C-alpha positions as CSV (number, residue, x, y, z in Angstrom):
1,M,5.4,-3.5,14.0
2,A,8.9,-3.0,12.6
3,D,7.7,-4.4,9.2
4,V,5.2,-1.6,9.0
5,Y,7.8,1.1,9.5
6,D,10.1,-0.6,7.0
7,A,7.3,-0.8,4.5
8,L,6.5,2.9,4.9
9,A,10.1,3.9,4.5
10,A,10.1,3.7,0.7
11,P,8.5,6.7,-1.1
12,A,7.3,4.3,-3.9
13,R,5.5,2.2,-1.4
14,R,3.8,5.3,0.2
15,A,2.7,6.3,-3.3
16,I,1.2,2.8,-3.9
17,L,-0.7,3.2,-0.6
18,D,-2.0,6.6,-1.8
19,V,-3.2,5.0,-5.0
20,L,-5.0,2.3,-3.1
21,A,-6.4,4.8,-0.6
22,D,-8.2,6.5,-3.5
23,R,-9.8,3.2,-4.7
24,D,-9.5,-0.4,-3.5
25,D,-9.5,-3.5,-5.6
26,Q,-7.0,-2.5,-8.2
27,T,-5.0,-4.8,-10.4
28,L,-1.2,-4.5,-10.8
29,F,-1.7,-2.9,-14.3
30,E,-4.0,-0.2,-12.8
31,I,-1.6,0.5,-10.0
32,V,1.3,0.9,-12.4
33,A,-0.7,3.2,-14.7
34,R,-1.9,5.4,-11.9
35,L,1.6,5.6,-10.4
36,M,2.8,7.0,-13.7
37,A,-0.1,9.3,-14.3
38,E,-0.6,10.7,-10.8
39,H,2.8,10.4,-9.1
40,D,5.1,10.5,-12.1
41,L,6.7,7.2,-11.0
42,G,7.9,5.1,-14.0
43,L,8.2,1.8,-12.1
44,T,8.2,-1.5,-13.9
45,R,5.4,-4.0,-13.2
46,Q,8.0,-6.2,-11.5
47,A,9.2,-3.4,-9.2
48,V,5.6,-2.5,-8.2
49,S,4.9,-6.2,-7.7
50,Q,7.9,-6.5,-5.3
51,H,6.8,-3.3,-3.4
52,L,3.3,-4.8,-3.1
53,A,4.8,-8.0,-1.7
54,V,6.5,-5.9,1.0
55,L,3.3,-4.1,1.8
56,E,1.4,-7.4,2.0
57,D,4.0,-8.9,4.3
58,A,3.5,-5.8,6.6
59,G,-0.3,-6.3,6.5
60,L,-0.9,-3.0,4.8
61,V,-2.2,-4.5,1.6
62,S,-4.3,-7.6,1.0
63,A,-4.8,-9.4,-2.3
64,R,-7.4,-11.7,-3.6
65,R,-8.0,-13.3,-7.0
66,R,-11.0,-12.6,-9.2
67,G,-10.8,-14.8,-12.2
68,R,-7.4,-14.2,-13.8
69,S,-6.9,-10.9,-12.0
70,K,-5.4,-10.2,-8.6
71,L,-7.0,-7.3,-6.8
72,H,-5.1,-5.3,-4.2
73,T,-6.8,-3.6,-1.3
74,L,-5.5,-1.2,1.4
75,D,-5.7,-2.4,5.0
76,T,-5.3,0.4,7.5
77,G,-5.4,-1.9,10.5
78,P,-1.6,-1.7,11.2
79,L,-1.7,2.1,10.9
80,R,-4.5,2.2,13.5
81,E,-2.3,0.1,15.8
82,I,0.5,2.7,15.6
83,A,-2.0,5.4,16.5
84,R,-3.3,3.3,19.5
85,R,0.3,2.8,20.7
86,W,1.1,6.5,20.8
87,P,-2.1,8.4,21.4
88,D,-2.2,12.1,21.0
89,K,-1.7,13.7,24.4
90,D,-3.7,16.8,23.4
91,T,-6.9,14.8,22.8
92,P,-8.9,14.1,25.9
């Protein structure tokens, strides 16, 4: 669980998750372009790749190959686990 919190600590990684929440199955190139256009983050491909690796290690992003492309997909499972661990006391 600590890995999830560490992964969410960086604003750039949260922005990457926002980009993937809008649309799954994006390549590194698409993510970098959308970070620049939508979040005004001018990160290099290498920096985004390193952030994606942290998110993958935390289980928040999965990647699969399609031909020569690597597609990244958001996985909200670890976030649901956090919500289950600390349920909202106001909800019956």
